[in-house]
C-alpha positions, 0 to 999 in steps of 0.5 A: 502465509495468509493475507487477510483484513486487518483487525483492531488488535493488528493496528499497532503492529501496522503502524510499527511495519510503517514506522520502520519503513519510512525510517529505512526508505526515506531518510535521504530525501524526507526529514526524520521530523517529517518521517516522524510527523507523517507516521504519526499522522497517516498511521494514527491508531484512531485513523487506522481503526476507522479504516478497519471498520470502513465499508470502502477501504481496507488494510490487508495484513500479511500474517506469517503464522501469527506474526504481521510482516506487511500490509496494504491500505486500499480504498475503492469505488464502483470502478477504481481501487487505490492502493495508497500504501503497501509496505513490507517490514524491513527484515521480511523483504526480498522473500516474496511478501510484497508480491504475495500481499500485492497479488492478493489485493489485486485479486480482491479488488478486481473481484469487487468489480474494480475495472482499474487499480492505481498505486501511488509511490514517491518518485524518489522511491526507487525501490517502490517504483521497481516493484509496481513496474515489475508487477505489470503496473504501467505509469500512468501520471506524476502528481505531488503530494504533501508529506508533512510540511514537505511536497514531494513528486509522486508517481501513480501507477495503473493496472487494467483488469483484463477482461476475458472474451465470451464465445458468441 
């Protein structure tokens, strides 16, 4: 499996993965109308194309022999990177895709000099929260986020870059 920056030709597939993920992961606590509206807003193809072309943001895709099976949307500045979203297509979950995607994104951000990576997850998303905890992220804050017309609690996780010592 290859983790690579998304191209414009990947945009519609990324949107489809987001839509299927939201439909499967959030129906108990986010209304169907809100899911539809959020996917159309957050994953509008024009917005995704802007991210593909940005200098301080990227969508990384998990490419399994030509099939895009997951993605991570990240932004960064000089010292901090944020994983805004990380989704794996429902049919490809529990196969290590998310772990591989997260490790690649982590290495990419730390390689760019970022000192801390944050990841945001809706508090009700038990699977997403467990995923980041299993990969060494620590809960660092609780926020509220707007999803369509609804407000939802959000957990923010952080991972600090480990600095290697130098011999004197």
